[in-house]
C-alpha positions in Angstrom: 0.0 0.0 0.0 1.3 3.5 -0.9 2.0 5.8 2.0 -0.6 8.5 2.7 0.3 12.2 2.4 -0.3 13.6 5.8 -1.5 17.2 6.4 -2.6 19.0 9.5 -6.0 20.6 9.0 -4.4 24.0 8.5 -1.9 22.6 5.9 -4.7 20.9 4.0 -6.8 24.1 4.0 -3.8 26.2 2.9 -3.0 23.7 0.1 -6.6 23.8 -1.1 -6.6 27.6 -1.3 -3.2 27.5 -3.0 -4.5 25.1 -5.7 -8.0 26.3 -6.3 -8.5 29.8 -4.7 -10.5 31.1 -1.7 -13.9 29.9 -3.0 -14.4 26.5 -1.3 -17.0 25.6 -3.9 -14.3 25.4 -6.6 -12.0 23.1 -4.7 -11.7 19.8 -6.7 -11.0 16.3 -5.6 -10.6 12.9 -7.3 -12.5 9.8 -6.3 -9.8 7.0 -5.8 -12.3 4.4 -7.0 -13.7 5.7 -10.2 -11.6 8.8 -11.0 -14.6 11.2 -11.0 -13.4 14.8 -10.3 -15.9 16.7 -8.1 -16.0 20.2 -6.9 -17.1 20.9 -3.3 -20.2 22.6 -4.8 -21.4 19.3 -6.1 -21.4 17.7 -2.5 -23.1 20.8 -1.2 -25.8 20.8 -3.9 -26.6 17.2 -3.0 -26.7 18.1 0.8 -23.8 15.7 1.2 -21.3 18.2 2.6 -20.3 15.9 5.4 -18.9 13.5 2.8 -16.9 16.1 0.8 -13.7 14.6 -0.4 -14.4 11.4 1.6 -17.1 9.6 -0.4 -17.9 9.9 -4.2 -20.9 11.9 -5.1 -22.4 9.0 -6.9 -23.3 7.6 -3.5 -25.9 10.4 -3.5 -26.9 10.6 -7.2 -26.7 7.2 -8.9 -29.1 4.3 -8.5 -27.2 1.3 -6.9 -27.5 -0.8 -10.1 -25.5 1.9 -12.1 -22.4 2.1 -9.9 -18.9 1.9 -11.3 -17.0 1.1 -8.2 -13.2 0.4 -8.8 -13.7 0.7 -12.6 -11.8 4.0 -13.2 -14.4 4.8 -15.9 -14.9 8.4 -14.7 -17.9 7.7 -12.5 -19.3 8.9 -10.3 -19.6 5.8 -8.2 -20.8 4.6 -4.8 -17.4 4.6 -3.0 -17.3 5.5 0.6 -13.9 6.4 2.1 -15.0 5.4 5.6 -15.9 1.8 4.6 -13.9 -1.4 4.4 -11.7 -0.3 1.5 -9.9 2.9 2.5 -8.4 4.1 -0.7 -8.3 7.8 0.1 -4.6 8.9 -0.3 -4.5 11.9 2.0 -4.7 11.9 5.8 -5.9 15.1 7.5 -5.0 15.3 11.2 -7.0 17.7 13.3 -4.6 18.5 16.2 -6.3 21.6 17.5 -9.4 19.6 18.5 -9.0 16.1 19.8 -6.2 14.8 17.5 -8.6 12.9 15.4 -7.9 12.2 11.7 -9.7 11.4 8.6 -8.8 10.3 5.1 -9.4 12.5 2.1 -9.6 12.2 -1.7 -6.5 13.5 -3.5 -6.6 17.0 -4.9 -7.3 17.3 -8.6 -3.6 17.5 -9.4 -4.2 17.9 -13.2 -6.2 21.1 -12.6 -3.2 23.0 -11.3 -1.0 21.6 -14.1 -3.5 22.7 -16.8 -3.9 26.1 -15.1 -0.1 26.6 -15.1 0.2 25.6 -18.8 -2.5 28.0 -19.8 -1.1 30.9 -17.8 2.5 30.2 -18.8 
């Protein structure tokens, strides 16, 4: 298993802002199961904000028979990062509270690369 990237909550928030700007709705994350790239706004629009960057939005939009779990077809799928298979590659440690931690989807790495190419 690959090692997880570990951020404190503050580091994770700062990295999100650096990559995508101040508007949280525009932050983008990749489902590790199907590869679907979702913006925070999509989770909020589905009233699934507690699952942002933890579970794929297909868990809230797709009928169960249409899921594309582990297929890397672009999804969305029914993957839940808090279930049996913990594929989320980022660990966020919340030290200022109780030291709890949770796993998160990866940032949409390609978004920043594309933005840099277009601006450069």
